[in-house]
RODO-273541 format. One record per residue: z negated, y, x negated of N, C-alpha, C in turn; residue in three letters. Coordinates in steps of 0.05 Angstrom, whole numbers, plus 5000, padded with zeros to 4 digits. Last residue first. Example, Ala and Ser with C-alpha at 12.3 -4.5 7.8 and 13.67 -1.06 7.14 Angstrom:
485849554743485749794727484350014742Ser
484448864736484449104754484449344736Ala
//
This chain:
480151455027482051625041484951485034Val
474251035038476851075019478851245039Val
468551335074470251105063472651205046Gly
465351515130466151505104468151305093His
464251995181465051725175465651745146Lys
459052455189461652365186462152125178Lys
454752685238455152495215458052445212Arg
454953105270452353035259452452875234Ile
460653465251459253325268456753245254Pro
461554175232462253875226460253725244Gln
465654745219463654595235464154325232Gln
466755195170467454895178465454775195Arg
465055715159467755675171468055375183Lys
460055675134460255805158462455765175Thr
455955145100458855315103459055445130Pro
449555285080451155175096453655325100Val
445855505042448555435030450055245054Asn
441055665064443255885058446055765050Asn
438955205119439555285093441555475087Pro
436055465179438455325166438755395137Thr
431155395219431155495188433655355171Pro
433755585278433155385259432955525233Leu
434855975313432055935309431555745288Thr
440455975323439256205303436656145294Pro
443755345316441655565336440555735312Pro
450555315306447755285291445955495307Val
454855095358453855285337450955265329Lys
459654595376456854695372456254905351Lys
464254415365464054675380461254785380Gln
463653945339464654175319464554455339Asn
462853645380460353665360461153925343Phe
467853585402465553655417463453775397Leu
471053365359471653605370469253725389Ala
468752855355468253045337469153315343Val
470052575400467452655394467352865375Thr
475152595441474552705415471552785410Ser
475852545495477052365473476652405447Ser
470352565537471952675518473452465502Ser
466152315565468552375580470652495565Ala
462252295522463552045537465952115551Lys
461152835518462752705498463752445505Val
458852955564461153065560462552925537Glu
454352645559456052595577458552725577Ala
451752885516452852595512454752535534Ala
450853385538452653365520453753085513Ala
446653195571448753325583451353315561Lys
442652945542443952785558446652935571Pro
439953005488442153165498443953045518Lys
436352595477435552885475437353055486Ile
438952155486436452155495435352435497Glu
444152215466443852205494441052235504Gly
443352045414443952305419443652385448Trp
438151565400440751655411441251935420Lys
434951525335434751635365437651685374Ile
431951135288434551265300434351315330Arg
428051165230428351205261431051295269Lys
425450915172427850985185427550985217Ile
421851075118421550955141424151075156Glu
423050865047423251065071422750945094Tyr
422950505006420350545021420550855038Asn
427450304992426350534973423850664985Leu
429349975029428249835004427250054985Ser
430750355065428450215071427150075046Leu
435850495041433350695039430650555050Leu
438649995050437850105025435650305024Tyr
438549935104437249735090436649855058Ala
441250425120438650375128437450155113Asp
446550305099444850505086442150475096Arg
447949825127447749835100445950045090Phe
447850045179446049835170445849805141Gln
452050405173449150495181447450295174Asp
456650125160455550315143452650385148Phe
457149865212456549685182455549885164Val
457550255244455350075247454949945223Gln
462850475227460150635224458050455227Gln
465949995247466150115218463250285213Lys
464850015303464149775283463949885254Pro
462050605335464250465322463550255302Asp
457450815350458250575364460950435352Asp
457351325329455651085315456150835328His
459951645360461651535340460051275324His
455851855396457551625403459051485383Pro
450152025351452352095370453951815376Gly
443551925332446351805333448151895355Asp
439852235291440452265318443352175320Phe
434851985249437752005252438152015280Glu
429652075205430452085232433352125236Ile
425551855156428151955161428651915189Ile
419551955122420551885148423852015152Thr
415051805074417351975081418651835103Lys
408051915048410251745069412751945075Lys
404852195021406952115008409051945025Gly
400752465050399852205036402352065025Asn
403352885074401552935045400652665036Ser
410552725090407552775094405852785070Tyr
416752955109414852855085411952905094Glu
422552815142419552875145417852765124Ile
429252945149427252835131424452965134Leu
434652885191432053025189430352855169Leu
439552655177439152895202436753045196Asp
441552625109440552495135439652745151Val
446752475064445452665079444252535105Phe
445552065004446352105029444952365048Phe
443152024952446351984955447352044983Gly
437752064961438951834949441851794952Glu
438752555007436752355000438252114984Val
439253195029440753045011438852835000Phe
437553365098436753345070438753155055Ala
438553585150440553525134440153525102Glu
432353975145434453875164436953825144Ile
425753785132428253875121430253745138Thr
418953875133421053795148423853925140Val
412453755106415153885104417153735120Lys
408153525127407753745108410353885103Glu
406653325193408353355172407753575153Ala
403453345241402453175217404353225193Gly
409253405282406253355279405253215255Lys
414653465285413353605261409953545257Arg
416953225323416853055299415553195280His
417553545366416053345371415453165344Pro
421353935343418253975348416753775349Ala
426853855343425153785322422253775325Ile
428554045392429053755389427453675365Asp
427154575390426054425412426554085405Lys
430254755354427654705347425954535367Glu
436454325353434854585359432054505351Thr
441854025319439154025328437954305333Leu
446454045293446854135322443954125335Asn
447954235224446054065244446454215272Ser
453254105185451554325199450754185222Ile
453153735123453553815152452054005161Pro
454553935058452053915077453453955106Arg
458853985023459053755039456853745059Cys
458154474996460654435008460454215033Asp
453154364972453454574990456054535007Lys
454353944938452453894962452654124985Ile
457354194906458753994920456653944945Leu
453654554881455954664897457454454912Ser
450454194855449254344875451554474893Ala
450953824814452753784838451653994862Ile
450953734750450453954768452053934793Asp
448253114737450553284736449653524751Phe
443452864733444552894709446653094710Thr
441652774784440152994770441353024743Lys
445152394803445352644815443752864800Asp
445051884783446152084763446252334775Leu
443951404810442051554800442451754778Lys
448251204840447951084812445751254796Leu
447251454885446951174882446651054859Leu
448951984869446351924881445851624879Gly
454251854856452551974836449451944847Leu
456351754904456551544884454551644865Ser
455352224935454551964946454451754920Gln
458552554908455752614905454052354916Ile
463852334919462952394893460052404891Val
464252324974464252074960463052114933Gln
464352884984462052694994461752434979Asn
469552974965467153104952464452934956Lys
472552705004472552604975470252724960Glu
471053005051470652715045470552615020Val
472853495038470053435034469453145038Val
478453554989477353515014474253445014Ser
479853594933479653854951477953794978Pro
478053404872477953324897477553544917Cys
477653604820480253604827480553484857Lys
472253674800474453924802476953894819Lys
470253144808469053394820470953624821Ile
473652844776473452774803472153014819Ala
472953074728475453084739475653044766Lys
467952974719468753274718471353254731Glu
468052384718466152544737467352844740Ile
470852344666471852244695470352404719Leu
467652594631470552674636471452574665Glu
463052304635462852584637465852644645Asn
464451794617463851814644463352104652Leu
466051914565467651794583467151834610Ile
461752114539463752314543465952204563Ser
457551684536457551914555460252074562Pro
460551074532460351334517460251554538Asp
456150644569458850734565458551014547Leu
453350274603453250314575455850414565Asp
450350314663452950374650452250434621Leu
447349824699446450064677449250094659Thr
446749664762448549724742447749914723Ile
443049224800442849484787445049474764Arg
445849024860445448944830445449194813Thr
445549394905445349084908444248964878Ile
447149864893444649834910443849554911Thr
451249864861448849884851446449844869Asn
455349844897454649584887451949634869Met
455750394911454950224932453849954921Ile
457050574857454750704867453850484893Gly
462250364853460050274831457250364842Leu
464750634894464350344895462150254875Ser
464951154873463751094897463050784905Trp
468051074829465251194826463751114851Leu
472850914851471650754834468550844832Val
474251354883473551104898471850894877Asn
474951754845472651774868472351514877Val
479551534818477051584803474351594822Ile
483151574859482751324847479751334831Asn
483052124872481751934892481451654876Gln
485452364826482752384828481652194847Pro
490351844800489752034821486652114823Arg
492151744731490451664755490251914776Ala
495151844688497051774711495051704735Glu
490952004656493052214659494752124684Ala
487451554655486851794673488851984674Arg
487251084626489851174644489351394664Lys
482251074604484751064586487551124601His
479351024653479351294634481551274616Tyr
480550554669481450734686481251024669Leu
478350264626481250224632482250444648Ala
472650344639474050474612476950434613Thr
472350104687471850374685473050524661Leu
473149594670475149734690474850004687Leu
468849524636471149504626473649624643Gly
464349574671465049794651467449774640Gln
465249124702465349384715465749624691Met
464848734659467148744676467649034687Gln
459248794650461348874629463848894642Asn
457048604699456748904694458748994671Val
459848204745459148214716459048544706Asp
456948114807459048184790457948254763Leu
455347764854454547814829456347844811Thr
454947904925456847884901455047914875Leu
454247754986452647764964454247704936Lys
456448135038457447915021455547944992Ile
455648575072453448355069454048105050Gly
458949015069458948845094456748615093Ala
457849225018456949375043456849205066Glu
461148814995458348824988457048985012Thr
466248975011464948725016461948695011Leu
466349494987466749445018465549195026Lys
466349334933464149494945463849464977Ala
471049054930468548934922466049084935Ala
474649464944474349264962471749114957Ala
474149814900473549904926472849684946Trp
476149494861473149574858472349674884Val
481449484878479749244874477049324874Thr
483350014880483049854905481349604903Asn
482550194825480850314845481050134870Ala
486649814802483749804793482049904815Ile
491050014828490249734829487149714823Glu
491150564813491150484842489850214843Gln
492450494757489950574763489350514796Pro
495249794745495450114750492750244759Leu
494049344693494049414719494149734721Ala
494749184642497449214656496749364683Lys
489349204625491149344611493949374628Glu
487048794662486349064665488449264648Arg
486748264667489648364665489248704666Asn
481548154668482848014649485748144645Asp
480448404719479148504695480848384670Tyr
483048044755484148334748483048444727Leu
479847604746482647574739483747874735Ala
474947824767474947774739478047734727Thr
476047824819475048074805475748024774Phe
477047284829479447504832478947744816Leu
471947144824473847014806476147184808Gly
469047394866468347454837470547374817Gln
471447154908471547424903471247504875Val
469746624896472346654896473046954893Gln
464346674903465146594878468546654874Asn
463746814957463047004940464046924910Ala
467846615006466746514981466046704960Asp
467046945071468646925042466846775023Leu
467846905128466146785114467346715088Thr
469147465170469747285152467847175133Leu
470047765228467647645214468847405195Lys
473048385232473748095233471247985214Ile
471948935231470248785247471348415247Gly
474349255197474949315225473849125242Thr
472249075146471349305156472049335186Glu
475548605143472748575145471448865160Thr
480148855130480048705157477048645163Leu
478949075085479549275105479449065133Lys
478048635051476148875055476649015078Ala
483348445052481048255060478448465068Val
486048825026486648755052484448585066Ala
483848814972483549074989484148995019Trp
485148314958482448384959481848624977Val
490848364958489548174975486748254979Thr
492148784923492548804954491548614967Asn
489848594874488848864887489448864916Ala
493148134867490148124868488948344883Ile
498048384862497648164880494748134887Asn
497548694816498248804844497648604866Gln
496648324775494448534786494848614811Ser
499747714801499747974785497148134791Thr
498147014792498147244809498347534790Ala
497146594761499846674767500146954782Lys
492046514768493046534738495746624740Glu
490746434820490046704810491346744781Arg
491146024860493746104841493346374826Asn
486145984884487345744869489645844850Asp
486846544908484946474885485746214869Tyr
490646454945491046614926489146564902Leu
487946034979490346014965490946154940Ala
483546364998483046134979485546084966Thr
486646695030484946815008484346614985Phe
488646345066490446475050489246595023Leu
483746225088485345995077487246115057Gly
481946655111480446555088481646355073Gln
485746725151485246945132483746815106Val
484546255180487146305166486946515146Gln
479346315199479946105179482646145167Asn
480246765233478546845209479046605186Ala
485846925265484146735260482946745234Asp
486347585296487347395274484847195272Leu
488947935339486647765338487147515318Thr
490548625333490848335322488448165327Leu
492849185354490249025360491248705357Lys
494549685314495549465324493149245328Ile
492550155282492050105311492949855325Gly
493050145226494850385242494050345273Thr
490149735209488749995205490250215222Glu
493349275227490649345240489649605235Thr
497449385190497949425219495149465236Leu
494449315142495649585146496249585177Lys
493148775151491148945142491949225150Ala
498248545149496748535175494348705171Val
499748665096501248765118499648755144Ala
496448395061496148705063497748805087Trp
497847885076495047955084494948235084Val
503347885057502647815086499847915094Thr
502848035002504648215020503948115051Asn
499747554982498947844980500248005002Ala
503147124995500747135007499547475006Ile
507647254962508047204991505347245006Asp
505447294913506747524923506947504954Gln
504046754904501846954905502747234916Ser
508346354949507446494922505146654926Thr
507645774988507946064986506946184957Ala
506545284994508845324984509145604979Lys
501545255017501745114994504245174979Glu
502245535065500945675045501045525016Arg
504545395114506145375089504945485065Asn
500645605149501545295152502945245126Asp
501046155140498446015131499245685130Tyr
505946275159505446305131503246125123Leu
504746175210506946065200506846045170Ala
500846565225500146255222502346115210Lys
503947035219501546975196500946725201Phe
507246925264508346945236506246885213Leu
503546965306505046745296506346735272Gly
501747525300499947275294501147045288Gln
506347765314505347805286503447585279Val
507047545367508947495350508047535316Gln
502247755390502647485389504847405367Asn
503548305387501248225370501747905369Ala
509348605389507848405399506148285381Asp
509849285374510049015365508148825382Leu
513049855379511049725396511349395391Thr
512950325328514050065335512049975354Leu
514650915305512650795328513950535339Lys
513951065241515850975259514350835280Ile
510451205194510251365223512551265245Gly
509950915155511351145151511751305177Ala
507350455175505650665158507150905154Glu
511550225199509350315213507650475200Thr
514450065152515450245172513750365190Leu
510449695129511349955114512850175136Lys
510149305169507849455163508449715147Ala
515549115162514749235188511949375188Ile
515148935112517149115119516349285143Ala
511148495116511048735098512648985106Trp
514348195149511548285159510848525144Val
518648035117518948195140516348325157Ile
515947795074517748035069518348175094Asn
513447325093512147545078513747835076Ala
518147055113516047145131514247375118Ile
521046995064522147115087519847225105Gly
517346685037518046935027519447115049Gln
516946215067514946365065515246615055Ser
523346195104521946135082518946295083Thr
525046025176524346185153522846105130Ala
525345635214527545615195526845795169Glu
520745775242520945495234522945455207Glu
522046275262520446275241520345965227Arg
525846465302526946305279524746245260Lys
522446785328523646595344524946345322His
522147175293519547045301520346785313Tyr
526647425286525547265262523247095271Leu
526947675333529047475326528047285307Ala
523148035326522647865347524747615339Thr
525348375288522748245284522447995301Phe
530048555315530148415292527448245284Leu
527348875356529148625361529448455339Gly
524949245329523349055344524948815349Gln
529549515307527649405289525849195305Met
531649635358533449495339531449335321Gln
528049995381528849745394530449555377Asn
528250425345525750235346526549975358Val
533150615302532950545327530650315328Asp
531551065252531950805259531650785290Leu
533551525219532951525243533551255257Thr
531751645152533351475172532051515197Leu
531551945097530652015126532751895147Lys
528751655042531351705060530951725086Ile
524351535012524851805022527351825035Gly
523251005002524351164979525151444986Ala
521450805047519550845025520151035006Glu
526550755071524550935081522451005063Thr
528450345039529950615037528350825051Leu
524949915050525050035024526650315023Lys
525849865105523149945094523350035067Ala
531049715106530149935124527750015112Ala
530549235074532249445068531449735081Ala
527648935113526448995085528149235074Arg
531448845155528848975158527749085132Val
535548535120535748785138533348955142Thr
532648125103533348265084534648555100Asn
531247835153529347935132530248135117Val
536747715168534647855187532748015168Ile
538347365128539847605135537947825151Ser
534546925132534747105109536547345116His
535446735188532946855180533347025156Pro
542546915206540246725197538046855191Asn
545947165262544447225235542346995233Ala
548047125312549446975287548247005262Glu
545247445342545247155352546346995328Lys
546847975320543547845318543747525324Leu
550448335320551248045314548547905313Lys
548048825330550048705351550848445343Asp
544948875282543648815306545548705327Tyr
549148985248547848755244546448655270Leu
550649495268552449285266551349005264Ala
545949795261546949735285548949515288Thr
545749815205543449695217544449605248Phe
550650115198550549845187548349705201Leu
549050595219551050475232551150165225Gly
545750795182544450705207546550545223Gln
549650925143547650715140546450595164Val
552051325168553351105164551850855160Gln
548151705175549451605199550851325192Asn
547151825118544851715135546251555162Val
550651725067551151845093549351695109Asp
547451865003548151685023548751825050Leu
548551944943548852144967549251964989Glu
543051704903545351664918545851884942Leu
539751674848540151914869543451884882Glu
535751154832538351264830538851464856Arg
530750924836530851214827533751304823Gly
530450424853530450464823530750734813Ala
530850514905528250434896527850464867Glu
536550554909534750774915532450744905Thr
538150074896539050284878537150534882Leu
535749724934535149674907535549934890Lys
538449944980535649984978534749944949Ala
543949824968543250084971539950124968Leu
543149234972543949364947543049654945Ala
541549145023539849085001540249214975Trp
546149305046543649465054541849405031Leu
549748925030550549205023547649365026Ile
546948435053547548465023548148755012Asn
547448515107544548555094545048565062Pro
553148485111551748735119549148735106Ile
554347915096555148165079553848435087Asp
551947635137551147585110552047825091Gln
554647745184551747765182550647695153Thr
560948085163559247855175556447935172Asn
563848745180563148515160561148305176Ala
565249165206566448935213565648685198Val
562849535172561749525200563149295215Lys
565449535125563249405127562149365157Leu
569849895133570549605131567749465136Lys
567350385136568950305155569149995157Thr
564750415080563250405107564650315128Tyr
568050495039567450215044566050195073Phe
568651045035570650895043570450635048Lys
563351135018564451295041566951135054Leu
563250904969561750814988562550945017Leu
566951224940567650904944566150814968Val
564251674935566651674952567651394956Asp
560151524903559451634932562051604950Thr
562251424855561351204868560551264902Phe
564651784821565951754843564751504863Gly
562651424766563551684773565051634799Val
557650954772560351004767561051284777Pro
550951124743552651044767555551134762Leu
549550944674549651124697551351004719Ala
544750484649547450574652547850764678Thr
539950284643540450584631543250644633Asn
539649784663538649994680539050294667Ser
542349334656543649554652542449814666Leu
539148904672539448964641541049214637Asp
537549174731536448994711536949074685Ser
539849514764537149504767536049294748Thr
545049464753544049724745540749754756Leu
546348934768546549014741544949284736Met
545848964825544048804809543848864780Thr
549249384840546149444845544649254825Ala
554049144829553349384817550849434815Ile
553648704865553748624840552748884821Glu
553748984914551348824909551548744878His
558949224914556049394911553949244903Ile
562148724914562148934893559749114891Thr
560348514963559748374942559948544913Ser
562348885001559348814999558748684973Ala
567948874992566249164989563449094984Cys
569148364999569548484975567848724972Asp
568048315056566648155034567148245008Arg
572148675075568948715078567548565059Ala
577248725021576148615052572948675051Ser
581249194991578949044996577948945020Phe
585749474997586049224988583249054989Thr
584450015010585549855030585849525018Asn
583050244959580950124977581949965000Ile
586550194902586850234932584850064949Asn
582950364844584250214863584250264890Thr
579650734817582450774817584050614836Glu
574450584820575050844833578050894833Thr
575150044795574150084825575050354835Leu
576550184745578150064759577650094788Leu
571350444727573850604727576050454745Thr
568149994732567450224749569950424751Ala
570649714689570749584719570149834736Leu
568750014649571649964651572249884681Glu
563149964652564350194653567550194659Asn
562849374643561749484667563149794675Phe
564649354592566149224613565349334637Ile
560649674565563349754566565149624585Lys
556049334572556049594585559049704587Gln
557548884546557248834576557149124589Lys
557449064495559948994504559748974534Lys
552049184490554349424487556549334501Ser
549848694495549148884514551449124513Lys
551548474449552348334475552048574499Asn
549048754408551848784410553048674436Gln
543648704419544548994422547748964426Thr
542948114458543148234435544148524438Thr
542647944509540447894495540348024470Asn
545847964556545548204540543048184523Ser
550547524583548447574568548147864554Pro
553147584650553747594620551347654606Leu
552547584703550947384690551747414659Pro
556248024718552948034724551747844707Thr
561747884713560448074692557248034694Thr
563247634755563447494731561947644709Lys
562948024794561147784797561147664771Met
566948374778564148464775562448244779Phe
571348024785570648134754567748234754Leu
571048014839570647774824569747854796Tyr
572248564857569948464862569148174845Gln
577548574836575648734823572948624827Ile
579848164869580148164837577748304823Val
579748414914578348164912578448084881Asn
582548874913579748904913578648644908Gly
587948844860586848894886584048824888Pro
590149274809588649034814587449044842Tyr
593249624771594149534798592849264803Lys
592849884724591049924737591449774767Arg
594949834654595749744683593549734701Asp
593349864607593350134620594250074650Asp
588549384581591449454593591249724604Ser
583649204570585449294546587949394557Ile
581349044613579449214597581349284570Phe
584548674639583548934652582249114639Pro
585448254601587348494602586348714621Arg
579848054563581748024586583248264591Trp
576348064523578948084515580848064540Gly
570947994541571948294538574748324530Tyr
571247444546571247604572572347904567Phe
570947294492573147224508573547404534Gln
565647544481568147634465570447544482Asp
562547224517562547524519565247624507Val
564046654549563646794523564247074526Asp
561246314601563046514594562146654568Leu
559845634616559045874607561346064595Glu
563245204638560445264651559345554643Pro
569845264650567745244631565245364644Arg
573645304692573645024679571145034658Gln
573945844703573045654722572445384710Glu
576846044659573946074661572545914680Val
581945924672580845784651577945824650Asp
582546214718582745914722581545774698Asn
582246724694580546634715580446364715Ile
586846714662583946744648582146624668Tyr
590746674699590746474680587746474668Asn
590147164726589146934741589146684722Leu
591947504685589147524693588447274707Leu
597647364687595747354663592847314672Val
598547564741599047264733597247204706Tyr
598348114753595847944757596147664748Asp
603248354747600948394724598848244727Ser
605348334795606648174772604548164752Pro
599948244846602248394833603148274808Tyr
598547904903599047854874600848044862Ile
593647904951596448044943596048054911Thr
589647554954591147604979593547754972Ala
588046954920588447264913590547344941Ile
582846504924585346634933585646914930Thr
579546014882579746294891582746374899Met
//
């Protein structure tokens, strides 16, 4: 170690440092006896301060006594930091010091306060950091992201932080894959924590492209982290124009190294491409690669966390929903479901909801799952015990999912009625949107519980307003005993339910242009198959066949829903009294998780 400026009082300290360098482990008591912690002399240069922080980080805190001493050392060093002349710090000293502080405050010293005057230190460090190398800049950004993620209230100068991203981007040719990944990941973490950064889109895209070109040098963790980070930034509303070939190239690179990838790497990557697809990025993913990563996670499921499992199963279900034809092994899906069940006590409500939702979505897409009813009930019970931290949408999604899966394998919920009642009541009372309410009544209908609970008000709120006229309906009245518009049938609203005296029941659907959407088509096929199994006859009529002018207008319009919403309910129709008057709706809404 080289000390740039040595004051007279430093020689004793250097003797301690040299002694420590000769020993593989540092004794806490000896370290605590160093003169910086017992002397009133505060004249230590920046490289000594950062060195002391670096040596403090690995100190053991496995006992109460050791932790107390380590905390005192940290506080003394924090005081030295704020009293030291900042001009004695090099860029490396600045980055290393903040990095070590962040490491300790987000691990074993998480209950320790930020150093007094830390914000002022940061402000003084920024100028030096802008001339730092491509290793130190990512390190300081990582440290700030870690502290922010841990809930530390940093008074960050946003312009200065953005300046660090620019400084790294300007040195991009010198940056290695690890530095690039850490920089983009820090941007995502800071954004996720609510820091209002005005990131330069071209810089973020440039960093992503640089990593793509260096993908053969990158680790599987690096690839997973940058794809995850880009997806997070996109999800946050940052308008990135990504090259689909680059995203697919990184996905393939992870697939090629899947045997070395951790469960976290696989989960982050598959989740990220699903998110990018969901936000409109047109990816042409290789189904074999998606399935290969899914299999790799299944093979390592004992090491996977509940979050890894939930994110991967959710992502595969999302990709299936968007039209990617996957041939998944039902046993693997069920195996991951079992793995989550086995870890249900540690799983968050969101993870339980996402996994059950994914199983339902895969069932809806035609994958024949034989899920254990006891596991279903166990997850529902686990959600009940975590209900205080669960969002109403979590409960809605689980109920809806159980309803969907009940159409394939009969689920008899052998639960304490109070558990189910409380969950359903919370879902009914706390879900403000029509989509959420529709999921509740749909799930109760599919679980054959719609007669058990009073859902009349929900049906009233959710019933779509029909655009059909008597002229449209008249041809279907012949021989009918009863004709109901927007009838609630087995959990679904149908455009027209025709009942005959001989017991025959026919459902007629008038399909607008949104029924051409792949996701809607999957749902339509699923719903038709279910209603057919209950002896309903199904007829589908293209909206354009009875409303050619409206269909032409819709085709020319960018918003199908907007056009349908402009339609008024014809006064000649026997419209139910419980139709909402303020909210006009299309013939059929899309459904699914919010």
